[in-house]
Gaussian input, Z-matrix of N, CA and C with variables (Angstrom, degrees):
# hf/3-21g

backbone

0 1
 N
 C     1     B1
 C     2     B2     1     A1
 N     3     B3     2     A2     1     D1
 C     4     B4     3     A3     2     D2
 C     5     B5     4     A4     3     D3
 N     6     B6     5     A5     4     D4
 C     7     B7     6     A6     5     D5
 C     8     B8     7     A7     6     D6
 N     9     B9     8     A8     7     D7
 C    10    B10     9     A9     8     D8
 C    11    B11    10    A10     9     D9
 N    12    B12    11    A11    10    D10
 C    13    B13    12    A12    11    D11
 C    14    B14    13    A13    12    D12
 N    15    B15    14    A14    13    D13
 C    16    B16    15    A15    14    D14
 C    17    B17    16    A16    15    D15
 N    18    B18    17    A17    16    D16
 C    19    B19    18    A18    17    D17
 C    20    B20    19    A19    18    D18
 N    21    B21    20    A20    19    D19
 C    22    B22    21    A21    20    D20
 C    23    B23    22    A22    21    D21
 N    24    B24    23    A23    22    D22
 C    25    B25    24    A24    23    D23
 C    26    B26    25    A25    24    D24
 N    27    B27    26    A26    25    D25
 C    28    B28    27    A27    26    D26
 C    29    B29    28    A28    27    D27
 N    30    B30    29    A29    28    D28
 C    31    B31    30    A30    29    D29
 C    32    B32    31    A31    30    D30
 N    33    B33    32    A32    31    D31
 C    34    B34    33    A33    32    D32
 C    35    B35    34    A34    33    D33
 N    36    B36    35    A35    34    D34
 C    37    B37    36    A36    35    D35
 C    38    B38    37    A37    36    D36
 N    39    B39    38    A38    37    D37
 C    40    B40    39    A39    38    D38
 C    41    B41    40    A40    39    D39
 N    42    B42    41    A41    40    D40
 C    43    B43    42    A42    41    D41
 C    44    B44    43    A43    42    D42
 N    45    B45    44    A44    43    D43
 C    46    B46    45    A45    44    D44
 C    47    B47    46    A46    45    D45
 N    48    B48    47    A47    46    D46
 C    49    B49    48    A48    47    D47
 C    50    B50    49    A49    48    D48
 N    51    B51    50    A50    49    D49
 C    52    B52    51    A51    50    D50
 C    53    B53    52    A52    51    D51
 N    54    B54    53    A53    52    D52
 C    55    B55    54    A54    53    D53
 C    56    B56    55    A55    54    D54
 N    57    B57    56    A56    55    D55
 C    58    B58    57    A57    56    D56
 C    59    B59    58    A58    57    D57
 N    60    B60    59    A59    58    D58
 C    61    B61    60    A60    59    D59
 C    62    B62    61    A61    60    D60
 N    63    B63    62    A62    61    D61
 C    64    B64    63    A63    62    D62
 C    65    B65    64    A64    63    D63
 N    66    B66    65    A65    64    D64
 C    67    B67    66    A66    65    D65
 C    68    B68    67    A67    66    D66
 N    69    B69    68    A68    67    D67
 C    70    B70    69    A69    68    D68
 C    71    B71    70    A70    69    D69
 N    72    B72    71    A71    70    D70
 C    73    B73    72    A72    71    D71
 C    74    B74    73    A73    72    D72
 N    75    B75    74    A74    73    D73
 C    76    B76    75    A75    74    D74
 C    77    B77    76    A76    75    D75
 N    78    B78    77    A77    76    D76
 C    79    B79    78    A78    77    D77
 C    80    B80    79    A79    78    D78
 N    81    B81    80    A80    79    D79
 C    82    B82    81    A81    80    D80
 C    83    B83    82    A82    81    D81
 N    84    B84    83    A83    82    D82
 C    85    B85    84    A84    83    D83
 C    86    B86    85    A85    84    D84
 N    87    B87    86    A86    85    D85
 C    88    B88    87    A87    86    D86
 C    89    B89    88    A88    87    D87
 N    90    B90    89    A89    88    D88
 C    91    B91    90    A90    89    D89
 C    92    B92    91    A91    90    D90
 N    93    B93    92    A92    91    D91
 C    94    B94    93    A93    92    D92
 C    95    B95    94    A94    93    D93
 N    96    B96    95    A95    94    D94
 C    97    B97    96    A96    95    D95
 C    98    B98    97    A97    96    D96
 N    99    B99    98    A98    97    D97
 C   100   B100    99    A99    98    D98
 C   101   B101   100   A100    99    D99
 N   102   B102   101   A101   100   D100
 C   103   B103   102   A102   101   D101
 C   104   B104   103   A103   102   D102
 N   105   B105   104   A104   103   D103
 C   106   B106   105   A105   104   D104
 C   107   B107   106   A106   105   D105
 N   108   B108   107   A107   106   D106
 C   109   B109   108   A108   107   D107
 C   110   B110   109   A109   108   D108
 N   111   B111   110   A110   109   D109
 C   112   B112   111   A111   110   D110
 C   113   B113   112   A112   111   D111
 N   114   B114   113   A113   112   D112
 C   115   B115   114   A114   113   D113
 C   116   B116   115   A115   114   D114
 N   117   B117   116   A116   115   D115
 C   118   B118   117   A117   116   D116
 C   119   B119   118   A118   117   D117
 N   120   B120   119   A119   118   D118
 C   121   B121   120   A120   119   D119
 C   122   B122   121   A121   120   D120
 N   123   B123   122   A122   121   D121
 C   124   B124   123   A123   122   D122
 C   125   B125   124   A124   123   D123
 N   126   B126   125   A125   124   D124
 C   127   B127   126   A126   125   D125
 C   128   B128   127   A127   126   D126
 N   129   B129   128   A128   127   D127
 C   130   B130   129   A129   128   D128
 C   131   B131   130   A130   129   D129
 N   132   B132   131   A131   130   D130
 C   133   B133   132   A132   131   D131
 C   134   B134   133   A133   132   D132
 N   135   B135   134   A134   133   D133
 C   136   B136   135   A135   134   D134
 C   137   B137   136   A136   135   D135
 N   138   B138   137   A137   136   D136
 C   139   B139   138   A138   137   D137
 C   140   B140   139   A139   138   D138
 N   141   B141   140   A140   139   D139
 C   142   B142   141   A141   140   D140
 C   143   B143   142   A142   141   D141
 N   144   B144   143   A143   142   D142
 C   145   B145   144   A144   143   D143
 C   146   B146   145   A145   144   D144
 N   147   B147   146   A146   145   D145
 C   148   B148   147   A147   146   D146
 C   149   B149   148   A148   147   D147
 N   150   B150   149   A149   148   D148
 C   151   B151   150   A150   149   D149
 C   152   B152   151   A151   150   D150
 N   153   B153   152   A152   151   D151
 C   154   B154   153   A153   152   D152
 C   155   B155   154   A154   153   D153
 N   156   B156   155   A155   154   D154
 C   157   B157   156   A156   155   D155
 C   158   B158   157   A157   156   D156
 N   159   B159   158   A158   157   D157
 C   160   B160   159   A159   158   D158
 C   161   B161   160   A160   159   D159
 N   162   B162   161   A161   160   D160
 C   163   B163   162   A162   161   D161
 C   164   B164   163   A163   162   D162
 N   165   B165   164   A164   163   D163
 C   166   B166   165   A165   164   D164
 C   167   B167   166   A166   165   D165
 N   168   B168   167   A167   166   D166
 C   169   B169   168   A168   167   D167
 C   170   B170   169   A169   168   D168
 N   171   B171   170   A170   169   D169
 C   172   B172   171   A171   170   D170
 C   173   B173   172   A172   171   D171
 N   174   B174   173   A173   172   D172
 C   175   B175   174   A174   173   D173
 C   176   B176   175   A175   174   D174
 N   177   B177   176   A176   175   D175
 C   178   B178   177   A177   176   D176
 C   179   B179   178   A178   177   D177
 N   180   B180   179   A179   178   D178
 C   181   B181   180   A180   179   D179
 C   182   B182   181   A181   180   D180
 N   183   B183   182   A182   181   D181
 C   184   B184   183   A183   182   D182
 C   185   B185   184   A184   183   D183
 N   186   B186   185   A185   184   D184
 C   187   B187   186   A186   185   D185
 C   188   B188   187   A187   186   D186
 N   189   B189   188   A188   187   D187
 C   190   B190   189   A189   188   D188
 C   191   B191   190   A190   189   D189
 N   192   B192   191   A191   190   D190
 C   193   B193   192   A192   191   D191
 C   194   B194   193   A193   192   D192
 N   195   B195   194   A194   193   D193
 C   196   B196   195   A195   194   D194
 C   197   B197   196   A196   195   D195
 N   198   B198   197   A197   196   D196
 C   199   B199   198   A198   197   D197
 C   200   B200   199   A199   198   D198
 N   201   B201   200   A200   199   D199
 C   202   B202   201   A201   200   D200
 C   203   B203   202   A202   201   D201
 N   204   B204   203   A203   202   D202
 C   205   B205   204   A204   203   D203
 C   206   B206   205   A205   204   D204
 N   207   B207   206   A206   205   D205
 C   208   B208   207   A207   206   D206
 C   209   B209   208   A208   207   D207
 N   210   B210   209   A209   208   D208
 C   211   B211   210   A210   209   D209
 C   212   B212   211   A211   210   D210
 N   213   B213   212   A212   211   D211
 C   214   B214   213   A213   212   D212
 C   215   B215   214   A214   213   D213
 N   216   B216   215   A215   214   D214
 C   217   B217   216   A216   215   D215
 C   218   B218   217   A217   216   D216
 N   219   B219   218   A218   217   D217
 C   220   B220   219   A219   218   D218
 C   221   B221   220   A220   219   D219
 N   222   B222   221   A221   220   D220
 C   223   B223   222   A222   221   D221
 C   224   B224   223   A223   222   D222

   B1=1.4108
   B2=1.4935
   B3=1.4188
   B4=1.4087
   B5=1.4747
   B6=1.3433
   B7=1.4901
   B8=1.4855
   B9=1.2988
   B10=1.5956
   B11=1.4910
   B12=1.3988
   B13=1.5469
   B14=1.5585
   B15=1.3724
   B16=1.4812
   B17=1.5830
   B18=1.3498
   B19=1.4402
   B20=1.3803
   B21=1.3671
   B22=1.3770
   B23=1.4690
   B24=1.3459
   B25=1.4792
   B26=1.4803
   B27=1.2979
   B28=1.4592
   B29=1.5535
   B30=1.2726
   B31=1.4685
   B32=1.5148
   B33=1.3170
   B34=1.4728
   B35=1.5233
   B36=1.2780
   B37=1.4762
   B38=1.4995
   B39=1.3854
   B40=1.4288
   B41=1.5394
   B42=1.2670
   B43=1.5186
   B44=1.4543
   B45=1.4460
   B46=1.3839
   B47=1.5328
   B48=1.4093
   B49=1.4834
   B50=1.5353
   B51=1.3460
   B52=1.4940
   B53=1.5580
   B54=1.3099
   B55=1.4056
   B56=1.5328
   B57=1.4358
   B58=1.4095
   B59=1.5576
   B60=1.3016
   B61=1.4975
   B62=1.5613
   B63=1.3336
   B64=1.3822
   B65=1.5390
   B66=1.3349
   B67=1.5120
   B68=1.5956
   B69=1.2488
   B70=1.4557
   B71=1.5703
   B72=1.3137
   B73=1.4498
   B74=1.4794
   B75=1.3675
   B76=1.3815
   B77=1.4609
   B78=1.3756
   B79=1.3608
   B80=1.6133
   B81=1.2866
   B82=1.5349
   B83=1.5695
   B84=1.2801
   B85=1.5189
   B86=1.5393
   B87=1.3190
   B88=1.5019
   B89=1.5429
   B90=1.4032
   B91=1.4023
   B92=1.5617
   B93=1.3543
   B94=1.4649
   B95=1.5692
   B96=1.2306
   B97=1.5138
   B98=1.4180
   B99=1.4078
   B100=1.4264
   B101=1.5049
   B102=1.3803
   B103=1.4597
   B104=1.5331
   B105=1.3065
   B106=1.4275
   B107=1.5738
   B108=1.2733
   B109=1.4168
   B110=1.5860
   B111=1.2999
   B112=1.4724
   B113=1.5055
   B114=1.3418
   B115=1.5078
   B116=1.5170
   B117=1.3099
   B118=1.5045
   B119=1.5652
   B120=1.3075
   B121=1.4283
   B122=1.5108
   B123=1.3542
   B124=1.4358
   B125=1.5901
   B126=1.3161
   B127=1.4602
   B128=1.5500
   B129=1.2564
   B130=1.5322
   B131=1.5975
   B132=1.3060
   B133=1.4748
   B134=1.6159
   B135=1.2433
   B136=1.4618
   B137=1.4722
   B138=1.3148
   B139=1.4558
   B140=1.5317
   B141=1.3282
   B142=1.4421
   B143=1.5463
   B144=1.3451
   B145=1.3695
   B146=1.5609
   B147=1.4023
   B148=1.4724
   B149=1.5407
   B150=1.2843
   B151=1.4979
   B152=1.4754
   B153=1.3853
   B154=1.4848
   B155=1.5429
   B156=1.3307
   B157=1.4139
   B158=1.5029
   B159=1.2870
   B160=1.5371
   B161=1.3527
   B162=1.3748
   B163=1.4120
   B164=1.5395
   B165=1.3821
   B166=1.4802
   B167=1.5780
   B168=1.3475
   B169=1.4458
   B170=1.4834
   B171=1.3280
   B172=1.3940
   B173=1.5247
   B174=1.3823
   B175=1.4589
   B176=1.4725
   B177=1.2889
   B178=1.4063
   B179=1.4946
   B180=1.3787
   B181=1.4447
   B182=1.5515
   B183=1.3199
   B184=1.4267
   B185=1.5489
   B186=1.3190
   B187=1.4173
   B188=1.5763
   B189=1.3536
   B190=1.4525
   B191=1.5769
   B192=1.2286
   B193=1.4861
   B194=1.5143
   B195=1.3027
   B196=1.4920
   B197=1.5190
   B198=1.2934
   B199=1.4526
   B200=1.5514
   B201=1.3235
   B202=1.4546
   B203=1.4991
   B204=1.2941
   B205=1.4288
   B206=1.5648
   B207=1.3372
   B208=1.4458
   B209=1.5306
   B210=1.3612
   B211=1.4077
   B212=1.5485
   B213=1.2613
   B214=1.4772
   B215=1.5046
   B216=1.2617
   B217=1.4756
   B218=1.4989
   B219=1.3104
   B220=1.4634
   B221=1.5664
   B222=1.3467
   B223=1.4431
   B224=1.5247
   A1=108.70
   A2=120.28
   A3=121.59
   A4=112.48
   A5=115.54
   A6=123.32
   A7=108.79
   A8=121.04
   A9=120.54
   A10=106.39
   A11=108.71
   A12=113.97
   A13=109.83
   A14=112.92
   A15=114.78
   A16=106.45
   A17=111.74
   A18=115.53
   A19=116.45
   A20=126.01
   A21=127.05
   A22=111.71
   A23=115.78
   A24=120.08
   A25=112.30
   A26=115.53
   A27=119.28
   A28=112.52
   A29=114.68
   A30=120.61
   A31=112.10
   A32=115.71
   A33=119.35
   A34=110.13
   A35=117.06
   A36=120.44
   A37=112.76
   A38=113.71
   A39=120.16
   A40=108.40
   A41=115.46
   A42=120.53
   A43=112.33
   A44=112.83
   A45=115.26
   A46=112.54
   A47=114.32
   A48=121.24
   A49=110.87
   A50=111.28
   A51=120.37
   A52=108.56
   A53=117.48
   A54=119.90
   A55=115.83
   A56=114.81
   A57=118.57
   A58=115.68
   A59=112.17
   A60=115.89
   A61=114.18
   A62=117.42
   A63=122.06
   A64=112.89
   A65=113.07
   A66=118.39
   A67=107.44
   A68=117.91
   A69=118.72
   A70=108.48
   A71=119.68
   A72=119.19
   A73=110.02
   A74=122.40
   A75=124.55
   A76=114.25
   A77=120.80
   A78=127.16
   A79=110.29
   A80=111.48
   A81=117.99
   A82=110.64
   A83=112.16
   A84=116.58
   A85=107.77
   A86=116.74
   A87=120.31
   A88=105.81
   A89=120.00
   A90=121.29
   A91=112.02
   A92=111.63
   A93=116.45
   A94=109.69
   A95=116.59
   A96=119.02
   A97=113.12
   A98=117.09
   A99=119.46
   A100=112.08
   A101=115.60
   A102=117.67
   A103=117.11
   A104=117.92
   A105=128.88
   A106=107.12
   A107=115.87
   A108=122.93
   A109=111.37
   A110=117.23
   A111=116.07
   A112=108.08
   A113=115.82
   A114=117.53
   A115=109.03
   A116=116.29
   A117=123.29
   A118=112.16
   A119=114.37
   A120=123.01
   A121=108.98
   A122=120.78
   A123=125.64
   A124=110.31
   A125=113.76
   A126=119.24
   A127=110.25
   A128=121.38
   A129=120.53
   A130=104.96
   A131=120.75
   A132=123.28
   A133=104.22
   A134=122.05
   A135=124.05
   A136=108.35
   A137=118.27
   A138=118.12
   A139=114.59
   A140=114.25
   A141=121.16
   A142=112.34
   A143=116.75
   A144=121.75
   A145=106.99
   A146=119.11
   A147=119.50
   A148=110.60
   A149=117.58
   A150=118.43
   A151=111.21
   A152=116.63
   A153=120.31
   A154=110.09
   A155=116.82
   A156=114.60
   A157=114.70
   A158=118.40
   A159=124.03
   A160=107.75
   A161=120.66
   A162=125.48
   A163=110.61
   A164=113.27
   A165=118.58
   A166=109.51
   A167=119.18
   A168=120.44
   A169=111.69
   A170=120.82
   A171=126.45
   A172=111.48
   A173=113.24
   A174=121.57
   A175=109.29
   A176=121.64
   A177=125.53
   A178=114.02
   A179=115.69
   A180=122.77
   A181=111.83
   A182=120.12
   A183=125.84
   A184=108.29
   A185=115.23
   A186=119.02
   A187=110.36
   A188=114.32
   A189=116.20
   A190=112.05
   A191=117.96
   A192=120.47
   A193=111.36
   A194=113.35
   A195=120.09
   A196=108.96
   A197=117.89
   A198=122.24
   A199=113.71
   A200=114.19
   A201=121.35
   A202=109.97
   A203=121.10
   A204=121.67
   A205=112.43
   A206=112.10
   A207=119.64
   A208=111.64
   A209=114.47
   A210=120.90
   A211=111.11
   A212=117.24
   A213=123.87
   A214=110.22
   A215=118.81
   A216=124.28
   A217=112.56
   A218=116.15
   A219=119.74
   A220=108.69
   A221=117.31
   A222=119.59
   A223=120.51
   D1=137.32
   D2=-177.69
   D3=-67.05
   D4=150.36
   D5=176.73
   D6=-68.98
   D7=133.94
   D8=176.50
   D9=-66.64
   D10=149.86
   D11=-175.97
   D12=-84.17
   D13=-19.77
   D14=178.81
   D15=-118.51
   D16=135.42
   D17=174.84
   D18=-90.24
   D19=164.57
   D20=179.25
   D21=-61.40
   D22=-38.31
   D23=176.59
   D24=-61.16
   D25=-46.04
   D26=179.71
   D27=-62.66
   D28=-39.97
   D29=176.31
   D30=-61.39
   D31=-43.54
   D32=-178.49
   D33=-68.66
   D34=-35.29
   D35=176.02
   D36=-65.40
   D37=-40.19
   D38=-179.09
   D39=-67.38
   D40=-36.18
   D41=-179.88
   D42=-65.20
   D43=-38.29
   D44=-179.04
   D45=-70.08
   D46=-40.78
   D47=175.52
   D48=-54.61
   D49=-44.17
   D50=-176.22
   D51=-64.06
   D52=-43.60
   D53=176.91
   D54=-60.51
   D55=-45.43
   D56=172.23
   D57=-57.62
   D58=-40.88
   D59=177.33
   D60=-68.02
   D61=-32.28
   D62=171.68
   D63=-63.57
   D64=-41.41
   D65=177.73
   D66=-62.98
   D67=-45.38
   D68=-175.48
   D69=-69.61
   D70=-29.46
   D71=176.87
   D72=-72.16
   D73=-40.81
   D74=173.45
   D75=-54.67
   D76=-45.78
   D77=177.70
   D78=-59.10
   D79=-42.81
   D80=178.75
   D81=-65.19
   D82=-41.55
   D83=-179.27
   D84=-63.64
   D85=-41.25
   D86=-175.62
   D87=-64.81
   D88=-38.41
   D89=-179.56
   D90=-68.13
   D91=-41.19
   D92=176.75
   D93=-62.00
   D94=-42.14
   D95=-179.64
   D96=-61.45
   D97=-38.27
   D98=-178.17
   D99=-62.72
   D100=-27.12
   D101=179.08
   D102=-101.57
   D103=10.08
   D104=172.83
   D105=-52.66
   D106=132.69
   D107=171.85
   D108=85.18
   D109=-7.87
   D110=175.25
   D111=-83.98
   D112=149.83
   D113=179.33
   D114=-77.79
   D115=153.09
   D116=-177.77
   D117=-63.34
   D118=-29.84
   D119=177.51
   D120=-65.88
   D121=125.80
   D122=-175.61
   D123=-63.91
   D124=-48.01
   D125=178.97
   D126=-62.44
   D127=-40.32
   D128=-178.88
   D129=-71.70
   D130=-34.48
   D131=-179.07
   D132=-67.83
   D133=-43.22
   D134=176.46
   D135=-58.08
   D136=-49.96
   D137=-179.38
   D138=-59.94
   D139=-41.87
   D140=172.39
   D141=-54.52
   D142=-41.53
   D143=-172.64
   D144=-76.24
   D145=-37.59
   D146=174.17
   D147=-62.77
   D148=-39.36
   D149=-179.85
   D150=-66.10
   D151=-39.04
   D152=178.59
   D153=-65.97
   D154=-39.69
   D155=179.65
   D156=-73.19
   D157=-28.08
   D158=170.91
   D159=-61.31
   D160=-50.79
   D161=-176.51
   D162=-59.31
   D163=-40.63
   D164=-178.43
   D165=-69.16
   D166=-32.23
   D167=175.25
   D168=-69.39
   D169=-38.22
   D170=176.96
   D171=-58.37
   D172=-45.45
   D173=-178.61
   D174=-68.32
   D175=-38.64
   D176=173.37
   D177=-57.21
   D178=-53.04
   D179=178.32
   D180=-60.98
   D181=-37.32
   D182=174.56
   D183=-59.85
   D184=-48.42
   D185=-176.41
   D186=-62.27
   D187=-42.73
   D188=178.81
   D189=-65.13
   D190=-37.03
   D191=176.37
   D192=-63.65
   D193=-41.44
   D194=179.65
   D195=-65.18
   D196=-44.58
   D197=179.12
   D198=-66.79
   D199=-33.99
   D200=172.00
   D201=-63.71
   D202=-46.08
   D203=-179.79
   D204=-63.77
   D205=-42.36
   D206=176.30
   D207=-53.86
   D208=-48.73
   D209=-176.42
   D210=-67.38
   D211=-36.86
   D212=176.61
   D213=-68.88
   D214=-30.72
   D215=175.03
   D216=-70.35
   D217=-32.12
   D218=-174.85
   D219=-85.34
   D220=-33.70
   D221=179.39
   D222=-66.55

């Protein structure tokens, strides 16, 4: 019977390398997903980020006002 070209040890090492590469790919995919929808131009991306932060602050303020009204209604 011919000798196998790949040993079990080599196969296990390759599987470990593949697993590490898959983990790196997942990290990179997460980074790419975080930037989905942003324009490639840095200034435009910064502008979008400022707008999103402003909208977030408005929503936080709205939540606080609503919670204040709820608390006033309970008291």
